[in-house]
C-alpha positions as CSV (number, residue, x, y, z in Angstrom):
1,K,85.4,63.0,105.6
2,L,86.0,65.0,108.7
3,I,89.6,65.7,107.6
4,L,88.4,66.8,104.2
5,L,85.7,69.0,105.7
6,D,88.3,70.5,108.1
7,S,90.6,71.2,105.1
8,L,87.9,72.9,103.1
9,L,86.9,75.0,106.1
10,Q,90.6,76.1,106.5
11,E,90.8,77.0,102.8
12,T,87.5,79.0,103.0
13,Y,88.7,80.8,106.1
14,Q,92.0,81.6,104.4
15,D,90.2,83.0,101.3
16,I,87.9,85.1,103.5
17,S,90.9,86.4,105.5
18,N,92.8,87.3,102.3
19,M,89.7,89.1,100.9
20,S,89.4,91.0,104.1
21,R,93.1,92.0,103.9
22,M,92.7,93.0,100.2
23,N,90.1,95.5,101.3
24,D,92.8,97.1,103.4
25,V,95.0,97.6,100.3
26,I,94.9,101.1,98.8
27,I,96.3,101.8,95.3
28,R,97.3,105.5,95.0
29,S,99.6,107.8,93.1
30,Y,103.3,108.0,94.1
31,R,104.3,110.6,96.7
32,E,107.8,111.9,97.3
33,Q,107.8,110.5,100.9
34,D,107.5,107.0,99.3
35,H,110.8,107.3,97.5
36,E,113.1,105.3,99.9
37,R,110.5,102.5,100.4
38,V,109.8,102.3,96.6
39,R,113.5,101.9,95.8
40,E,113.8,99.2,98.5
41,I,110.9,97.2,97.1
42,L,112.2,97.4,93.5
43,G,115.8,96.7,94.4
44,N,115.0,93.7,96.6
45,G,112.6,92.3,94.0
46,L,115.1,92.5,91.2
47,L,118.0,91.2,93.2
48,E,116.1,88.1,94.2
49,N,116.8,86.9,90.7
50,S,120.5,87.3,90.9
51,H,120.8,84.3,93.2
52,W,123.5,82.0,91.7
53,M,121.3,78.9,91.8
54,I,118.6,80.4,89.6
55,N,121.3,81.5,87.1
56,Y,123.0,78.1,87.3
57,R,119.8,76.2,86.5
58,M,119.0,78.5,83.6
59,M,122.5,78.1,82.1
60,F,122.6,74.3,82.3
61,N,119.1,73.6,80.9
62,P,119.6,71.4,77.8
63,R,116.7,73.2,76.2
64,Q,118.7,76.5,76.2
65,E,121.2,77.4,73.6
66,S,123.6,78.5,76.3
67,F,124.0,74.9,77.5
68,W,125.2,73.7,74.1
69,Y,127.5,76.7,73.7
70,Q,129.2,75.6,76.9
71,V,129.4,72.0,75.7
72,I,131.1,73.2,72.5
73,F,133.6,75.4,74.4
74,G,134.4,72.6,76.8
75,V,135.0,70.0,74.1
76,L,137.2,72.5,72.1
77,F,139.3,73.3,75.1
78,Y,139.8,69.6,75.9
79,F,141.0,68.8,72.5
80,I,143.3,71.8,72.4
81,S,144.8,71.2,75.9
82,Q,144.9,67.4,75.6
83,S,144.8,67.4,79.4
84,F,141.9,66.3,81.6
85,V,143.3,68.3,84.6
86,Y,143.6,71.5,82.6
87,F,140.1,70.8,81.3
88,I,138.6,70.6,84.8
89,I,140.5,73.7,85.9
90,F,139.2,75.6,82.8
91,E,135.6,74.5,83.4
92,I,135.7,75.5,87.1
93,I,137.1,79.0,86.2
94,F,134.8,79.4,83.2
95,Q,131.6,78.5,85.2
96,L,132.5,80.8,88.1
97,V,133.1,83.7,85.6
98,L,129.7,83.0,84.0
99,L,127.9,82.9,87.4
100,F,129.5,86.1,88.7
101,Y,128.9,87.9,85.4
102,T,125.2,86.8,85.4
103,A,124.7,88.0,89.0
104,F,126.5,91.2,88.1
105,L,124.0,91.9,85.2
106,Y,121.1,92.0,87.6
107,R,122.9,94.2,90.1
108,D,124.1,96.5,87.4
109,Y,120.5,96.8,86.1
110,V,119.3,97.7,89.6
111,W,122.1,100.3,90.0
112,N,121.2,101.8,86.7
113,C,117.5,102.0,87.6
114,M,118.2,103.6,90.9
115,A,120.6,106.1,89.3
116,T,118.2,107.1,86.4
117,D,114.4,107.0,86.4
118,M,114.3,106.1,90.1
119,G,117.0,108.5,91.2
120,D,115.1,111.7,92.1
121,K,112.4,111.9,94.8
122,A,109.9,113.3,92.5
123,L,110.4,110.5,90.0
124,K,110.0,113.1,87.2
125,Y,110.6,110.5,84.5
126,W,107.3,108.9,85.5
127,T,105.4,111.8,87.1
128,G,106.5,114.8,85.0
129,R,105.2,113.8,81.6
130,G,101.5,114.4,82.2
131,E,98.8,111.9,83.4
132,K,98.2,110.5,79.9
133,E,101.8,110.0,79.1
134,A,103.1,108.2,82.2
135,G,102.4,107.5,85.8
136,F,103.7,105.7,88.9
137,Y,101.5,104.1,91.5
138,V,102.0,102.3,94.8
139,A,100.0,99.8,96.9
140,E,99.6,100.7,100.5
141,Y,98.8,98.1,103.2
142,N,98.3,99.0,106.8
143,G,99.8,102.4,106.2
144,R,103.0,100.9,104.5
145,V,104.0,100.9,100.9
146,V,104.2,97.3,99.7
147,G,104.0,97.4,95.9
148,T,104.7,99.5,92.9
149,V,103.8,99.7,89.2
150,S,104.3,102.3,86.5
151,F,103.4,102.9,82.9
152,I,104.6,105.0,79.9
153,K,103.1,105.8,76.6
154,V,104.4,103.8,73.6
155,N,102.0,105.3,71.0
156,E,98.4,106.5,70.8
157,E,97.0,103.0,71.3
158,T,99.7,101.3,73.4
159,M,101.1,101.7,76.9
160,E,104.0,99.8,78.5
161,V,104.1,98.7,82.1
162,F,107.3,98.9,84.2
163,R,108.5,98.8,87.8
164,F,106.0,96.1,88.7
165,S,107.0,94.7,92.1
166,V,105.5,93.6,95.4
167,D,107.2,93.1,98.8
168,K,107.7,89.4,99.2
169,T,106.2,89.4,102.7
170,V,102.7,90.2,101.4
171,R,102.7,88.4,98.0
172,S,100.0,86.0,99.1
173,L,97.4,88.7,99.5
174,G,96.7,89.4,95.8
175,I,98.3,92.8,95.8
176,A,100.0,92.3,92.5
177,Q,96.6,91.5,90.9
178,K,95.1,94.7,92.4
179,L,98.1,96.7,91.1
180,E,97.6,95.2,87.6
181,N,93.9,95.9,87.7
182,H,94.5,99.5,88.6
183,I,97.1,100.2,85.9
184,L,94.9,98.6,83.3
185,E,91.9,100.8,84.4
186,V,94.2,103.8,84.1
187,G,95.1,102.7,80.6
188,K,91.5,102.2,79.6
189,S,90.4,105.6,81.0
190,I,93.1,107.3,78.9
191,G,92.1,105.4,75.7
192,Y,94.9,102.9,75.3
193,K,93.9,99.6,73.6
194,K,96.9,97.5,74.3
195,V,99.5,97.0,77.0
196,H,103.1,95.7,76.7
197,L,105.5,94.6,79.4
198,N,108.6,92.4,79.6
199,T,110.7,90.5,82.1
200,S,113.8,88.3,82.0
201,H,113.2,84.5,81.4
202,S,114.9,83.7,84.7
203,Q,112.1,85.4,86.6
204,V,110.0,82.3,86.3
205,A,107.4,83.4,88.8
206,A,106.8,86.7,87.0
207,V,106.5,84.9,83.6
208,K,103.9,82.5,85.0
209,F,102.1,85.4,86.7
210,Y,101.7,87.4,83.5
211,Q,100.5,84.3,81.7
212,K,97.9,83.7,84.4
213,L,96.7,87.3,84.0
214,G,96.1,86.7,80.3
215,Y,99.2,88.2,78.7
216,T,100.3,86.6,75.5
217,E,104.1,85.9,75.0
218,V,105.1,87.8,71.9
219,R,108.8,86.8,71.7
220,R,111.7,85.6,73.8
221,V,115.0,86.9,72.6
222,Y,118.5,87.5,73.8
223,E,119.1,91.0,75.1
224,E,121.2,92.7,72.4
225,K,122.7,95.3,74.8
226,I,124.2,92.6,77.0
227,W,127.6,91.2,75.9
228,F,128.0,87.4,76.1
229,C,124.2,87.0,76.6
230,S,123.9,84.0,74.4
231,I,126.5,82.1,76.5
232,I,124.8,82.8,79.8
233,G,121.4,82.3,78.3
234,F,120.0,85.7,79.3
235,K,116.7,86.3,77.4
236,V,114.0,88.9,77.6
237,V,110.4,87.8,77.4
238,Y,108.0,90.2,75.8
239,F,104.3,90.1,76.6
240,S,101.2,91.9,75.2
241,K,97.6,92.1,76.2
242,E,94.5,93.7,74.7
243,L,92.6,96.2,76.9
244,L,89.0,95.2,76.6
């Protein structure tokens, strides 16, 4: 009983501590001096998912079509070559190519983001359309930018959320929740009735987080713009949520 009581007290203390820290988190509009830090947070957050082990697990999940595509390719090559040695060599090379290509996709996406909408200090893509059309916000903790989120107008009733990322060193403080609350309040104040967002299926933590926040998965499809995506199993998960 003493051990259980001690555990409960520790959990209560941790919750109170986190709530206290949450009060120190400020959500505000983006400023030009935030540019370098914002790019760092987004880049690091995206590149976390290019780790080869994440990609490996995704590609070799029997529940994914990509797994069976690779089985078919392997069997075909074995029957064509009629050599177990050549088959092993082929498989090693083929898997390495897939792994490197998958990692490259994430890095290419980061490079593209940094060169386009995140390229200029003013972030005009997000800040130059008018407050009802788009916006970019940051979370500040102890005077340091630790999170980002943005939105853009889809139509008169719908907004879409982008660039949602939090520094991994402070993810236990509920900053992502506070960012999401803020962006939804912005949407409501403008008059939007629905919010859309998407992520890659390999970002398992993000998928679970959006589900926890009450987003409904609309569809999970291969990214049409990515060549070879069905082989590497690269899918985009689309979410939607009503603004009540």
